[in-house]
All heavy atoms as a GROMACS GRO file, in nm:
protein
  655
    1MET      N    1   4.664  12.784  10.934
    1MET     CA    2   4.791  12.764  10.867
    1MET      C    3   4.784  12.825  10.736
    1MET      O    4   4.687  12.796  10.647
    1MET     CB    5   4.810  12.604  10.865
    1MET     CG    6   4.944  12.570  10.834
    1MET     SD    7   4.992  12.393  10.871
    1MET     CE    8   4.860  12.300  10.788
    2GLY      N    9   4.890  12.891  10.690
    2GLY     CA   10   4.887  12.946  10.558
    2GLY      C   11   4.931  12.868  10.448
    2GLY      O   12   4.958  12.746  10.467
    3ILE      N   13   4.918  12.909  10.324
    3ILE     CA   14   4.935  12.837  10.206
    3ILE      C   15   5.086  12.786  10.197
    3ILE      O   16   5.118  12.675  10.158
    3ILE     CB   17   4.896  12.906  10.082
    3ILE    CG1   18   4.898  12.821   9.952
    3ILE    CG2   19   4.979  13.028  10.055
    3ILE    CD1   20   4.794  12.712   9.947
    4ILE      N   21   5.168  12.867  10.241
    4ILE     CA   22   5.315  12.832  10.238
    4ILE      C   23   5.349  12.716  10.324
    4ILE      O   24   5.417  12.623  10.296
    4ILE     CB   25   5.413  12.955  10.275
    4ILE    CG1   26   5.392  13.068  10.182
    4ILE    CG2   27   5.559  12.912  10.287
    4ILE    CD1   28   5.425  13.042  10.039
    5ALA      N   29   5.282  12.720  10.453
    5ALA     CA   30   5.299  12.605  10.538
    5ALA      C   31   5.242  12.476  10.485
    5ALA      O   32   5.289  12.370  10.495
    5ALA     CB   33   5.237  12.643  10.671
    6TRP      N   34   5.120  12.482  10.414
    6TRP     CA   35   5.062  12.369  10.346
    6TRP      C   36   5.146  12.315  10.234
    6TRP      O   37   5.166  12.190  10.222
    6TRP     CB   38   4.922  12.404  10.293
    6TRP     CG   39   4.817  12.369  10.385
    6TRP    CD1   40   4.743  12.459  10.471
    6TRP    CD2   41   4.773  12.239  10.439
    6TRP    NE1   42   4.661  12.388  10.550
    6TRP    CE2   43   4.665  12.251  10.534
    6TRP    CE3   44   4.810  12.104  10.400
    6TRP    CZ2   45   4.609  12.156  10.605
    6TRP    CZ3   46   4.741  12.005  10.465
    6TRP    CH2   47   4.651  12.035  10.555
    7ILE      N   48   5.214  12.398  10.163
    7ILE     CA   49   5.305  12.354  10.060
    7ILE      C   50   5.421  12.284  10.117
    7ILE      O   51   5.463  12.172  10.075
    7ILE     CB   52   5.352  12.477   9.972
    7ILE    CG1   53   5.238  12.521   9.886
    7ILE    CG2   54   5.473  12.435   9.884
    7ILE    CD1   55   5.267  12.658   9.809
    8ILE      N   56   5.486  12.341  10.222
    8ILE     CA   57   5.598  12.277  10.289
    8ILE      C   58   5.546  12.143  10.356
    8ILE      O   59   5.617  12.037  10.342
    8ILE     CB   60   5.653  12.375  10.394
    8ILE    CG1   61   5.719  12.490  10.326
    8ILE    CG2   62   5.754  12.292  10.490
    8ILE    CD1   63   5.760  12.606  10.435
    9LEU      N   64   5.438  12.140  10.415
    9LEU     CA   65   5.385  12.015  10.474
    9LEU      C   66   5.365  11.916  10.366
    9LEU      O   67   5.390  11.803  10.388
    9LEU     CB   68   5.253  12.049  10.561
    9LEU     CG   69   5.192  11.930  10.607
    9LEU    CD1   70   5.268  11.857  10.717
    9LEU    CD2   71   5.051  11.973  10.663
   10GLY      N   72   5.305  11.963  10.260
   10GLY     CA   73   5.279  11.869  10.138
   10GLY      C   74   5.414  11.811  10.084
   10GLY      O   75   5.423  11.693  10.052
   11LEU      N   76   5.509  11.878  10.072
   11LEU     CA   77   5.639  11.853  10.022
   11LEU      C   78   5.695  11.742  10.120
   11LEU      O   79   5.752  11.634  10.068
   11LEU     CB   80   5.742  11.963  10.008
   11LEU     CG   81   5.692  12.057   9.881
   11LEU    CD1   82   5.796  12.172   9.894
   11LEU    CD2   83   5.704  11.983   9.754
   12LEU      N   84   5.690  11.768  10.244
   12LEU     CA   85   5.753  11.677  10.337
   12LEU      C   86   5.662  11.552  10.351
   12LEU      O   87   5.718  11.430  10.366
   12LEU     CB   88   5.758  11.732  10.490
   12LEU     CG   89   5.855  11.853  10.488
   12LEU    CD1   90   5.845  11.927  10.626
   12LEU    CD2   91   6.000  11.803  10.473
   13ALA      N   92   5.538  11.560  10.331
   13ALA     CA   93   5.447  11.446  10.339
   13ALA      C   94   5.462  11.355  10.214
   13ALA      O   95   5.469  11.237  10.224
   13ALA     CB   96   5.289  11.491  10.340
   14GLY      N   97   5.494  11.416  10.106
   14GLY     CA   98   5.539  11.338   9.981
   14GLY      C   99   5.654  11.268   9.994
   14GLY      O  100   5.668  11.154   9.944
   15ALA      N  101   5.751  11.328  10.059
   15ALA     CA  102   5.881  11.261  10.085
   15ALA      C  103   5.860  11.145  10.175
   15ALA      O  104   5.916  11.028  10.156
   15ALA     CB  105   5.982  11.352  10.137
   16ILE      N  106   5.770  11.163  10.280
   16ILE     CA  107   5.751  11.046  10.375
   16ILE      C  108   5.676  10.940  10.303
   16ILE      O  109   5.705  10.818  10.318
   16ILE     CB  110   5.673  11.101  10.484
   16ILE    CG1  111   5.763  11.195  10.579
   16ILE    CG2  112   5.625  10.992  10.586
   16ILE    CD1  113   5.693  11.276  10.692
   17ALA      N  114   5.580  10.977  10.221
   17ALA     CA  115   5.492  10.878  10.146
   17ALA      C  116   5.585  10.796  10.055
   17ALA      O  117   5.589  10.676  10.038
   17ALA     CB  118   5.384  10.943  10.071
   18LYS      N  119   5.683  10.864   9.986
   18LYS     CA  120   5.777  10.797   9.887
   18LYS      C  121   5.857  10.701   9.980
   18LYS      O  122   5.898  10.591   9.937
   18LYS     CB  123   5.865  10.907   9.830
   18LYS     CG  124   5.972  10.855   9.736
   18LYS     CD  125   5.920  10.782   9.622
   18LYS     CE  126   6.044  10.749   9.535
   18LYS     NZ  127   6.004  10.654   9.428
   19PHE      N  128   5.909  10.753  10.098
   19PHE     CA  129   5.986  10.659  10.192
   19PHE      C  130   5.906  10.530  10.236
   19PHE      O  131   5.963  10.426  10.233
   19PHE     CB  132   6.030  10.739  10.303
   19PHE     CG  133   6.103  10.647  10.408
   19PHE    CD1  134   6.235  10.623  10.385
   19PHE    CD2  135   6.045  10.605  10.522
   19PHE    CE1  136   6.303  10.540  10.481
   19PHE    CE2  137   6.111  10.530  10.619
   19PHE     CZ  138   6.245  10.495  10.591
   20LEU      N  139   5.780  10.548  10.262
   20LEU     CA  140   5.693  10.442  10.302
   20LEU      C  141   5.660  10.351  10.184
   20LEU      O  142   5.632  10.226  10.212
   20LEU     CB  143   5.564  10.496  10.362
   20LEU     CG  144   5.589  10.560  10.498
   20LEU    CD1  145   5.450  10.625  10.557
   20LEU    CD2  146   5.651  10.470  10.605
   21LEU      N  147   5.651  10.407  10.062
   21LEU     CA  148   5.620  10.319   9.944
   21LEU      C  149   5.746  10.328   9.841
   21LEU      O  150   5.725  10.399   9.744
   21LEU     CB  151   5.487  10.374   9.881
   21LEU     CG  152   5.367  10.339   9.947
   21LEU    CD1  153   5.249  10.413   9.879
   21LEU    CD2  154   5.338  10.207   9.968
   22PRO      N  155   5.850  10.266   9.871
   22PRO     CA  156   5.963  10.289   9.781
   22PRO      C  157   5.936  10.222   9.652
   22PRO      O  158   5.854  10.138   9.636
   22PRO     CB  159   6.072  10.214   9.863
   22PRO     CG  160   6.015  10.118   9.944
   22PRO     CD  161   5.886  10.172   9.981
   23GLY      N  162   6.019  10.264   9.553
   23GLY     CA  163   6.001  10.216   9.425
   23GLY      C  164   6.018  10.322   9.323
   23GLY      O  165   6.021  10.443   9.350
   24ARG      N  166   6.023  10.293   9.187
   24ARG     CA  167   6.050  10.381   9.085
   24ARG      C  168   5.903  10.443   9.053
   24ARG      O  169   5.812  10.377   9.023
   24ARG     CB  170   6.110  10.312   8.966
   24ARG     CG  171   6.152  10.414   8.867
   24ARG     CD  172   6.245  10.353   8.780
   24ARG     NE  173   6.331  10.454   8.720
   24ARG     CZ  174   6.432  10.434   8.644
   24ARG    NH1  175   6.471  10.306   8.626
   24ARG    NH2  176   6.498  10.533   8.594
   25ASP      N  177   5.909  10.574   9.042
   25ASP     CA  178   5.784  10.648   9.014
   25ASP      C  179   5.800  10.710   8.875
   25ASP      O  180   5.901  10.768   8.850
   25ASP     CB  181   5.742  10.761   9.103
   25ASP     CG  182   5.702  10.704   9.242
   25ASP    OD1  183   5.635  10.598   9.247
   25ASP    OD2  184   5.732  10.764   9.344
   26PRO      N  185   5.702  10.701   8.780
   26PRO     CA  186   5.710  10.768   8.652
   26PRO      C  187   5.700  10.913   8.683
   26PRO      O  188   5.610  10.958   8.760
   26PRO     CB  189   5.595  10.707   8.564
   26PRO     CG  190   5.531  10.599   8.660
   26PRO     CD  191   5.582  10.607   8.793
   27GLY      N  192   5.782  10.995   8.631
   27GLY     CA  193   5.767  11.134   8.656
   27GLY      C  194   5.879  11.191   8.737
   27GLY      O  195   5.905  11.309   8.749
   28GLY      N  196   5.938  11.098   8.816
   28GLY     CA  197   6.056  11.141   8.906
   28GLY      C  198   6.008  11.227   9.031
   28GLY      O  199   5.897  11.228   9.075
   29ILE      N  200   6.108  11.301   9.085
   29ILE     CA  201   6.086  11.374   9.203
   29ILE      C  202   5.990  11.486   9.189
   29ILE      O  203   5.916  11.523   9.293
   29ILE     CB  204   6.233  11.436   9.252
   29ILE    CG1  205   6.221  11.481   9.384
   29ILE    CG2  206   6.285  11.535   9.159
   29ILE    CD1  207   6.200  11.394   9.496
   30LEU      N  208   5.978  11.556   9.079
   30LEU     CA  209   5.897  11.657   9.059
   30LEU      C  210   5.746  11.609   9.070
   30LEU      O  211   5.660  11.682   9.137
   30LEU     CB  212   5.905  11.730   8.918
   30LEU     CG  213   5.824  11.851   8.892
   30LEU    CD1  214   5.841  11.960   8.995
   30LEU    CD2  215   5.844  11.892   8.753
   31ALA      N  216   5.709  11.498   9.018
   31ALA     CA  217   5.579  11.439   9.030
   31ALA      C  218   5.554  11.401   9.169
   31ALA      O  219   5.434  11.415   9.226
   31ALA     CB  220   5.564  11.317   8.938
   32THR      N  221   5.656  11.349   9.247
   32THR     CA  222   5.630  11.307   9.378
   32THR      C  223   5.610  11.435   9.465
   32THR      O  224   5.525  11.436   9.556
   32THR     CB  225   5.758  11.238   9.432
   32THR    OG1  226   5.778  11.114   9.344
   32THR    CG2  227   5.735  11.187   9.572
   33MET      N  228   5.670  11.547   9.431
   33MET     CA  229   5.650  11.661   9.514
   33MET      C  230   5.504  11.722   9.486
   33MET      O  231   5.442  11.759   9.584
   33MET     CB  232   5.750  11.764   9.471
   33MET     CG  233   5.898  11.742   9.527
   33MET     SD  234   6.023  11.839   9.459
   33MET     CE  235   5.959  12.001   9.448
   34ILE      N  236   5.467  11.722   9.369
   34ILE     CA  237   5.323  11.766   9.338
   34ILE      C  238   5.220  11.668   9.406
   34ILE      O  239   5.128  11.714   9.463
   34ILE     CB  240   5.305  11.778   9.188
   34ILE    CG1  241   5.396  11.878   9.123
   34ILE    CG2  242   5.156  11.792   9.148
   34ILE    CD1  243   5.396  11.884   8.975
   35ILE      N  244   5.242  11.538   9.402
   35ILE     CA  245   5.158  11.455   9.466
   35ILE      C  246   5.166  11.477   9.621
   35ILE      O  247   5.059  11.460   9.678
   35ILE     CB  248   5.199  11.303   9.433
   35ILE    CG1  249   5.173  11.261   9.296
   35ILE    CG2  250   5.143  11.201   9.530
   35ILE    CD1  251   5.226  11.137   9.243
   36GLY      N  252   5.266  11.512   9.673
   36GLY     CA  253   5.277  11.537   9.824
   36GLY      C  254   5.186  11.661   9.848
   36GLY      O  255   5.101  11.664   9.952
   37VAL      N  256   5.199  11.768   9.776
   37VAL     CA  257   5.116  11.885   9.794
   37VAL      C  258   4.970  11.854   9.785
   37VAL      O  259   4.885  11.897   9.866
   37VAL     CB  260   5.164  12.007   9.713
   37VAL    CG1  261   5.071  12.118   9.727
   37VAL    CG2  262   5.297  12.046   9.752
   38LEU      N  263   4.931  11.798   9.677
   38LEU     CA  264   4.804  11.758   9.641
   38LEU      C  265   4.742  11.663   9.748
   38LEU      O  266   4.621  11.660   9.796
   38LEU     CB  267   4.776  11.710   9.497
   38LEU     CG  268   4.803  11.798   9.393
   38LEU    CD1  269   4.789  11.733   9.255
   38LEU    CD2  270   4.706  11.922   9.392
   39GLY      N  271   4.837  11.566   9.793
   39GLY     CA  272   4.795  11.469   9.893
   39GLY      C  273   4.767  11.536  10.027
   39GLY      O  274   4.685  11.497  10.097
   40ALA      N  275   4.838  11.646  10.060
   40ALA     CA  276   4.806  11.712  10.180
   40ALA      C  277   4.672  11.774  10.175
   40ALA      O  278   4.600  11.782  10.282
   40ALA     CB  279   4.924  11.819  10.201
   41LEU      N  280   4.639  11.823  10.074
   41LEU     CA  281   4.510  11.888  10.048
   41LEU      C  282   4.400  11.782  10.059
   41LEU      O  283   4.292  11.803  10.123
   41LEU     CB  284   4.497  11.972   9.914
   41LEU     CG  285   4.592  12.095   9.916
   41LEU    CD1  286   4.591  12.146   9.774
   41LEU    CD2  287   4.546  12.199  10.017
   42LEU      N  288   4.420  11.676   9.989
   42LEU     CA  289   4.322  11.566   9.994
   42LEU      C  290   4.301  11.512  10.130
   42LEU      O  291   4.204  11.489  10.177
   42LEU     CB  292   4.368  11.449   9.892
   42LEU     CG  293   4.285  11.328   9.895
   42LEU    CD1  294   4.141  11.346   9.844
   42LEU    CD2  295   4.342  11.212   9.824
   43GLY      N  296   4.415  11.481  10.195
   43GLY     CA  297   4.408  11.427  10.339
   43GLY      C  298   4.333  11.525  10.433
   43GLY      O  299   4.261  11.481  10.515
   44GLY      N  300   4.365  11.655  10.406
   44GLY     CA  301   4.293  11.752  10.496
   44GLY      C  302   4.147  11.752  10.466
   44GLY      O  303   4.066  11.761  10.568
   45PHE      N  304   4.106  11.737  10.341
   45PHE     CA  305   3.957  11.743  10.315
   45PHE      C  306   3.900  11.604  10.369
   45PHE      O  307   3.787  11.614  10.426
   45PHE     CB  308   3.944  11.737  10.153
   45PHE     CG  309   3.809  11.716  10.107
   45PHE    CD1  310   3.712  11.831  10.120
   45PHE    CD2  311   3.769  11.602  10.061
   45PHE    CE1  312   3.588  11.804  10.082
   45PHE    CE2  313   3.641  11.569  10.008
   45PHE     CZ  314   3.550  11.682  10.020
   46LEU      N  315   3.970  11.499  10.346
   46LEU     CA  316   3.912  11.376  10.397
   46LEU      C  317   3.902  11.375  10.548
   46LEU      O  318   3.801  11.324  10.606
   46LEU     CB  319   4.008  11.256  10.355
   46LEU     CG  320   3.988  11.221  10.202
   46LEU    CD1  321   4.088  11.109  10.170
   46LEU    CD2  322   3.850  11.174  10.163
   47ALA      N  323   3.994  11.427  10.623
   47ALA     CA  324   3.997  11.436  10.768
   47ALA      C  325   3.876  11.512  10.811
   47ALA      O  326   3.810  11.466  10.910
   47ALA     CB  327   4.139  11.486  10.823
   48GLN      N  328   3.857  11.619  10.743
   48GLN     CA  329   3.751  11.714  10.784
   48GLN      C  330   3.618  11.641  10.754
   48GLN      O  331   3.523  11.652  10.833
   48GLN     CB  332   3.762  11.842  10.714
   48GLN     CG  333   3.664  11.951  10.765
   48GLN     CD  334   3.696  12.093  10.711
   48GLN    OE1  335   3.773  12.095  10.607
   48GLN    NE2  336   3.644  12.188  10.776
   49ALA      N  337   3.601  11.583  10.638
   49ALA     CA  338   3.465  11.524  10.595
   49ALA      C  339   3.438  11.400  10.678
   49ALA      O  340   3.323  11.377  10.712
   49ALA     CB  341   3.482  11.491  10.441
   50LEU      N  342   3.542  11.310  10.698
   50LEU     CA  343   3.505  11.186  10.763
   50LEU      C  344   3.506  11.192  10.918
   50LEU      O  345   3.428  11.127  10.983
   50LEU     CB  346   3.606  11.081  10.722
   50LEU     CG  347   3.598  11.055  10.568
   50LEU    CD1  348   3.711  10.942  10.524
   50LEU    CD2  349   3.464  10.992  10.536
   51PHE      N  350   3.596  11.273  10.970
   51PHE     CA  351   3.621  11.262  11.115
   51PHE      C  352   3.593  11.397  11.191
   51PHE      O  353   3.616  11.412  11.303
   51PHE     CB  354   3.760  11.212  11.143
   51PHE     CG  355   3.802  11.091  11.086
   51PHE    CD1  356   3.882  11.090  10.983
   51PHE    CD2  357   3.728  10.964  11.133
   51PHE    CE1  358   3.928  10.967  10.919
   51PHE    CE2  359   3.770  10.848  11.072
   51PHE     CZ  360   3.865  10.852  10.973
   52ASP      N  361   3.546  11.490  11.104
   52ASP     CA  362   3.521  11.625  11.160
   52ASP      C  363   3.650  11.687  11.235
   52ASP      O  364   3.639  11.750  11.337
   52ASP     CB  365   3.399  11.625  11.255
   52ASP     CG  366   3.347  11.773  11.277
   52ASP    OD1  367   3.358  11.856  11.183
   52ASP    OD2  368   3.283  11.802  11.388
   53VAL      N  369   3.760  11.660  11.186
   53VAL     CA  370   3.889  11.705  11.233
   53VAL      C  371   3.928  11.830  11.156
   53VAL      O  372   3.916  11.841  11.030
   53VAL     CB  373   3.995  11.599  11.229
   53VAL    CG1  374   4.136  11.648  11.258
   53VAL    CG2  375   3.966  11.476  11.311
   54ASP      N  376   3.978  11.929  11.223
   54ASP     CA  377   4.018  12.049  11.155
   54ASP      C  378   4.168  12.036  11.126
   54ASP      O  379   4.247  12.061  11.217
   54ASP     CB  380   3.984  12.181  11.233
   54ASP     CG  381   4.022  12.303  11.151
   54ASP    OD1  382   4.038  12.292  11.040
   54ASP    OD2  383   4.010  12.406  11.203
   55PRO      N  384   4.210  12.002  11.008
   55PRO     CA  385   4.349  11.989  10.972
   55PRO      C  386   4.424  12.119  10.959
   55PRO      O  387   4.544  12.124  10.957
   55PRO     CB  388   4.352  11.911  10.840
   55PRO     CG  389   4.226  11.955  10.775
   55PRO     CD  390   4.126  11.973  10.886
   56MET      N  391   4.354  12.224  10.973
   56MET     CA  392   4.410  12.361  10.958
   56MET      C  393   4.458  12.406  11.099
   56MET      O  394   4.499  12.522  11.119
   56MET     CB  395   4.313  12.458  10.908
   56MET     CG  396   4.262  12.418  10.763
   56MET     SD  397   4.399  12.428  10.643
   56MET     CE  398   4.389  12.598  10.600
   57ASP      N  399   4.451  12.320  11.210
   57ASP     CA  400   4.481  12.363  11.345
   57ASP      C  401   4.624  12.419  11.355
   57ASP      O  402   4.645  12.517  11.417
   57ASP     CB  403   4.475  12.239  11.432
   57ASP     CG  404   4.331  12.206  11.477
   57ASP    OD1  405   4.247  12.291  11.453
   57ASP    OD2  406   4.314  12.091  11.517
   58GLY      N  407   4.721  12.344  11.287
   58GLY     CA  408   4.862  12.396  11.298
   58GLY      C  409   4.956  12.313  11.219
   58GLY      O  410   4.925  12.198  11.201
   59PHE      N  411   5.069  12.369  11.194
   59PHE     CA  412   5.174  12.295  11.126
   59PHE      C  413   5.221  12.183  11.215
   59PHE      O  414   5.264  12.076  11.163
   59PHE     CB  415   5.280  12.390  11.091
   59PHE     CG  416   5.392  12.328  11.005
   59PHE    CD1  417   5.368  12.322  10.869
   59PHE    CD2  418   5.513  12.292  11.054
   59PHE    CE1  419   5.478  12.264  10.788
   59PHE    CE2  420   5.606  12.237  10.974
   59PHE     CZ  421   5.586  12.213  10.842
   60PHE      N  422   5.228  12.198  11.338
   60PHE     CA  423   5.279  12.093  11.433
   60PHE      C  424   5.188  12.007  11.497
   60PHE      O  425   5.221  11.929  11.584
   60PHE     CB  426   5.388  12.163  11.534
   60PHE     CG  427   5.491  12.239  11.480
   60PHE    CD1  428   5.494  12.378  11.475
   60PHE    CD2  429   5.600  12.178  11.438
   60PHE    CE1  430   5.594  12.439  11.422
   60PHE    CE2  431   5.708  12.232  11.368
   60PHE     CZ  432   5.710  12.378  11.366
   61GLU      N  433   5.060  12.001  11.448
   61GLU     CA  434   4.962  11.917  11.499
   61GLU      C  435   4.975  11.783  11.430
   61GLU      O  436   4.992  11.770  11.310
   61GLU     CB  437   4.820  11.972  11.478
   61GLU     CG  438   4.790  12.095  11.550
   61GLU     CD  439   4.776  12.075  11.697
   61GLU    OE1  440   4.727  11.977  11.744
   61GLU    OE2  441   4.816  12.162  11.779
   62VAL      N  442   4.962  11.676  11.506
   62VAL     CA  443   4.966  11.539  11.457
   62VAL      C  444   4.864  11.516  11.356
   62VAL      O  445   4.888  11.444  11.260
   62VAL     CB  446   4.955  11.439  11.577
   62VAL    CG1  447   4.944  11.303  11.531
   62VAL    CG2  448   5.067  11.459  11.669
   63SER      N  449   4.730  11.570  11.383
   63SER     CA  450   4.630  11.548  11.279
   63SER      C  451   4.668  11.609  11.134
   63SER      O  452   4.633  11.541  11.032
   63SER     CB  453   4.497  11.604  11.333
   63SER     OG  454   4.504  11.744  11.348
   64SER      N  455   4.735  11.720  11.139
   64SER     CA  456   4.771  11.775  11.008
   64SER      C  457   4.864  11.682  10.941
   64SER      O  458   4.853  11.660  10.808
   64SER     CB  459   4.838  11.916  11.037
   64SER     OG  460   4.741  12.002  11.090
   65TRP      N  461   4.963  11.635  11.007
   65TRP     CA  462   5.066  11.546  10.953
   65TRP      C  463   5.014  11.420  10.901
   65TRP      O  464   5.037  11.368  10.801
   65TRP     CB  465   5.185  11.531  11.048
   65TRP     CG  466   5.273  11.651  11.044
   65TRP    CD1  467   5.270  11.761  11.129
   65TRP    CD2  468   5.378  11.675  10.952
   65TRP    NE1  469   5.357  11.845  11.104
   65TRP    CE2  470   5.436  11.799  10.997
   65TRP    CE3  471   5.440  11.612  10.854
   65TRP    CZ2  472   5.541  11.862  10.924
   65TRP    CZ3  473   5.548  11.659  10.789
   65TRP    CH2  474   5.604  11.786  10.825
   66LEU      N  475   4.925  11.346  10.987
   66LEU     CA  476   4.872  11.224  10.956
   66LEU      C  477   4.780  11.238  10.834
   66LEU      O  478   4.788  11.157  10.747
   66LEU     CB  479   4.793  11.170  11.069
   66LEU     CG  480   4.879  11.112  11.187
   66LEU    CD1  481   4.792  11.061  11.301
   66LEU    CD2  482   4.976  11.007  11.134
   67SER      N  483   4.696  11.340  10.835
   67SER     CA  484   4.610  11.361  10.714
   67SER      C  485   4.693  11.388  10.585
   67SER      O  486   4.660  11.336  10.480
   67SER     CB  487   4.510  11.465  10.743
   67SER     OG  488   4.566  11.583  10.759
   68ALA      N  489   4.793  11.461  10.605
   68ALA     CA  490   4.879  11.490  10.478
   68ALA      C  491   4.954  11.370  10.422
   68ALA      O  492   4.958  11.339  10.311
   68ALA     CB  493   4.979  11.602  10.508
   69ILE      N  494   5.001  11.289  10.514
   69ILE     CA  495   5.075  11.167  10.478
   69ILE      C  496   4.982  11.066  10.415
   69ILE      O  497   5.004  11.004  10.323
   69ILE     CB  498   5.152  11.114  10.607
   69ILE    CG1  499   5.272  11.211  10.639
   69ILE    CG2  500   5.212  10.976  10.560
   69ILE    CD1  501   5.337  11.170  10.769
   70ILE      N  502   4.860  11.050  10.486
   70ILE     CA  503   4.766  10.952  10.427
   70ILE      C  504   4.722  10.992  10.295
   70ILE      O  505   4.703  10.910  10.202
   70ILE     CB  506   4.656  10.936  10.525
   70ILE    CG1  507   4.709  10.849  10.661
   70ILE    CG2  508   4.536  10.858  10.464
   70ILE    CD1  509   4.612  10.843  10.763
   71GLY      N  510   4.683  11.120  10.288
   71GLY     CA  511   4.646  11.174  10.144
   71GLY      C  512   4.754  11.157  10.039
   71GLY      O  513   4.723  11.120   9.927
   72SER      N  514   4.884  11.174  10.074
   72SER     CA  515   4.990  11.154   9.976
   72SER      C  516   5.001  11.004   9.949
   72SER      O  517   5.034  10.974   9.830
   72SER     CB  518   5.121  11.209  10.041
   72SER     OG  519   5.111  11.347  10.071
   73LEU      N  520   4.987  10.922  10.045
   73LEU     CA  521   5.004  10.775  10.019
   73LEU      C  522   4.882  10.734   9.922
   73LEU      O  523   4.908  10.666   9.821
   73LEU     CB  524   4.992  10.698  10.150
   73LEU     CG  525   5.108  10.704  10.239
   73LEU    CD1  526   5.082  10.637  10.366
   73LEU    CD2  527   5.222  10.626  10.172
   74ILE      N  528   4.766  10.786   9.945
   74ILE     CA  529   4.661  10.756   9.853
   74ILE      C  530   4.682  10.799   9.706
   74ILE      O  531   4.669  10.721   9.614
   74ILE     CB  532   4.528  10.812   9.907
   74ILE    CG1  533   4.480  10.742  10.038
   74ILE    CG2  534   4.414  10.805   9.807
   74ILE    CD1  535   4.368  10.821  10.103
   75LEU      N  536   4.727  10.929   9.690
   75LEU     CA  537   4.743  10.976   9.561
   75LEU      C  538   4.867  10.906   9.491
   75LEU      O  539   4.865  10.874   9.369
   75LEU     CB  540   4.773  11.121   9.560
   75LEU     CG  541   4.659  11.211   9.581
   75LEU    CD1  542   4.694  11.357   9.582
   75LEU    CD2  543   4.552  11.172   9.472
   76LEU      N  544   4.978  10.866   9.572
   76LEU     CA  545   5.093  10.796   9.521
   76LEU      C  546   5.050  10.656   9.466
   76LEU      O  547   5.089  10.624   9.359
   76LEU     CB  548   5.207  10.786   9.627
   76LEU     CG  549   5.329  10.725   9.573
   76LEU    CD1  550   5.383  10.816   9.466
   76LEU    CD2  551   5.434  10.730   9.692
   77VAL      N  552   4.959  10.588   9.534
   77VAL     CA  553   4.915  10.461   9.491
   77VAL      C  554   4.839  10.471   9.366
   77VAL      O  555   4.857  10.399   9.263
   77VAL     CB  556   4.841  10.390   9.600
   77VAL    CG1  557   4.759  10.262   9.547
   77VAL    CG2  558   4.926  10.347   9.716
   78ILE      N  559   4.742  10.567   9.363
   78ILE     CA  560   4.663  10.593   9.244
   78ILE      C  561   4.752  10.634   9.119
   78ILE      O  562   4.725  10.584   9.014
   78ILE     CB  563   4.556  10.706   9.274
   78ILE    CG1  564   4.454  10.647   9.369
   78ILE    CG2  565   4.488  10.742   9.142
   78ILE    CD1  566   4.360  10.750   9.424
   79TYR      N  567   4.850  10.719   9.151
   79TYR     CA  568   4.929  10.760   9.044
   79TYR      C  569   5.016  10.646   8.991
   79TYR      O  570   5.030  10.640   8.858
   79TYR     CB  571   5.036  10.878   9.096
   79TYR     CG  572   5.136  10.920   8.993
   79TYR    CD1  573   5.094  10.997   8.878
   79TYR    CD2  574   5.273  10.878   9.017
   79TYR    CE1  575   5.187  11.027   8.797
   79TYR    CE2  576   5.361  10.929   8.928
   79TYR     CZ  577   5.333  11.011   8.813
   79TYR     OH  578   5.418  11.037   8.720
   80ARG      N  579   5.069  10.565   9.067
   80ARG     CA  580   5.150  10.453   9.024
   80ARG      C  581   5.062  10.358   8.939
   80ARG      O  582   5.108  10.305   8.836
   80ARG     CB  583   5.209  10.376   9.135
   80ARG     CG  584   5.329  10.443   9.192
   80ARG     CD  585   5.390  10.363   9.303
   80ARG     NE  586   5.507  10.434   9.369
   80ARG     CZ  587   5.579  10.391   9.463
   80ARG    NH1  588   5.535  10.282   9.521
   80ARG    NH2  589   5.682  10.452   9.508
   81ALA      N  590   4.940  10.333   8.992
   81ALA     CA  591   4.843  10.244   8.914
   81ALA      C  592   4.808  10.306   8.772
   81ALA      O  593   4.818  10.229   8.675
   81ALA     CB  594   4.711  10.222   8.991
   82VAL      N  595   4.779  10.430   8.769
   82VAL     CA  596   4.736  10.491   8.633
   82VAL      C  597   4.861  10.507   8.546
   82VAL      O  598   4.857  10.468   8.425
   82VAL     CB  599   4.673  10.625   8.670
   82VAL    CG1  600   4.650  10.704   8.532
   82VAL    CG2  601   4.543  10.605   8.732
   83ALA      N  602   4.971  10.561   8.604
   83ALA     CA  603   5.084  10.592   8.517
   83ALA      C  604   5.158  10.462   8.489
   83ALA      O  605   5.212  10.452   8.377
   83ALA     CB  606   5.181  10.690   8.593
   84GLY      N  607   5.154  10.358   8.554
   84GLY     CA  608   5.209  10.243   8.534
   84GLY      C  609   5.143  10.167   8.423
   84GLY      O  610   5.216  10.108   8.336
   85LYS      N  611   5.018  10.174   8.418
   85LYS     CA  612   4.948  10.108   8.315
   85LYS      C  613   4.970  10.185   8.181
   85LYS      O  614   4.985  10.118   8.071
   85LYS     CB  615   4.785  10.112   8.341
   85LYS     CG  616   4.747  10.012   8.443
   85LYS     CD  617   4.593  10.016   8.464
   85LYS     CE  618   4.556   9.922   8.573
   85LYS     NZ  619   4.415   9.932   8.599
   86ARG      N  620   4.968  10.318   8.184
   86ARG     CA  621   4.990  10.390   8.062
   86ARG      C  622   5.132  10.376   8.007
   86ARG      O  623   5.159  10.365   7.896
   86ARG     CB  624   4.964  10.543   8.097
   86ARG     CG  625   4.962  10.626   7.980
   86ARG     CD  626   4.935  10.767   8.015
   86ARG     NE  627   4.997  10.804   8.126
   86ARG     CZ  628   5.004  10.927   8.171
   86ARG    NH1  629   4.941  11.019   8.114
   86ARG    NH2  630   5.076  10.959   8.280
   87HIS      N  631   5.238  10.359   8.107
   87HIS     CA  632   5.361  10.347   8.072
   87HIS      C  633   5.397  10.210   7.999
   87HIS      O  634   5.484  10.200   7.911
   87HIS     CB  635   5.453  10.364   8.198
   87HIS     CG  636   5.597  10.365   8.172
   87HIS    ND1  637   5.685  10.272   8.174
   87HIS    CD2  638   5.681  10.469   8.141
   87HIS    CE1  639   5.809  10.299   8.150
   87HIS    NE2  640   5.805  10.431   8.116
   88HIS      N  641   5.321  10.103   8.051
   88HIS     CA  642   5.348   9.973   7.992
   88HIS      C  643   5.275   9.945   7.855
   88HIS      O  644   5.295   9.844   7.795
   88HIS     CB  645   5.320   9.866   8.094
   88HIS     CG  646   5.412   9.860   8.211
   88HIS    ND1  647   5.538   9.831   8.195
   88HIS    CD2  648   5.395   9.902   8.335
   88HIS    CE1  649   5.594   9.830   8.315
   88HIS    NE2  650   5.510   9.875   8.407
   89ALA      N  651   5.173  10.024   7.836
   89ALA     CA  652   5.080  10.013   7.721
   89ALA      C  653   5.160  10.042   7.589
   89ALA      O  654   5.255  10.104   7.574
   89ALA     CB  655   4.958  10.079   7.729
   0.00000   0.00000   0.00000
């Protein structure tokens, strides 16, 4: 899967993560999009390291989508925790 496909997958995974964890995010939509792309990369790395799954199989593979969404959820939770503390301080 090419880099453009990973970016698109990441953007969509970020949107799905935002839908699953609604609420106000510091940084707005741009931060959420970046978190989605980085989350897709993180999810792919974790899937490969923990489960020996190759997330590069294809854009339409379930493992690619699940790893991207889970990675995006992880980063979104971390981002909210860090940015929320800094924003309230």
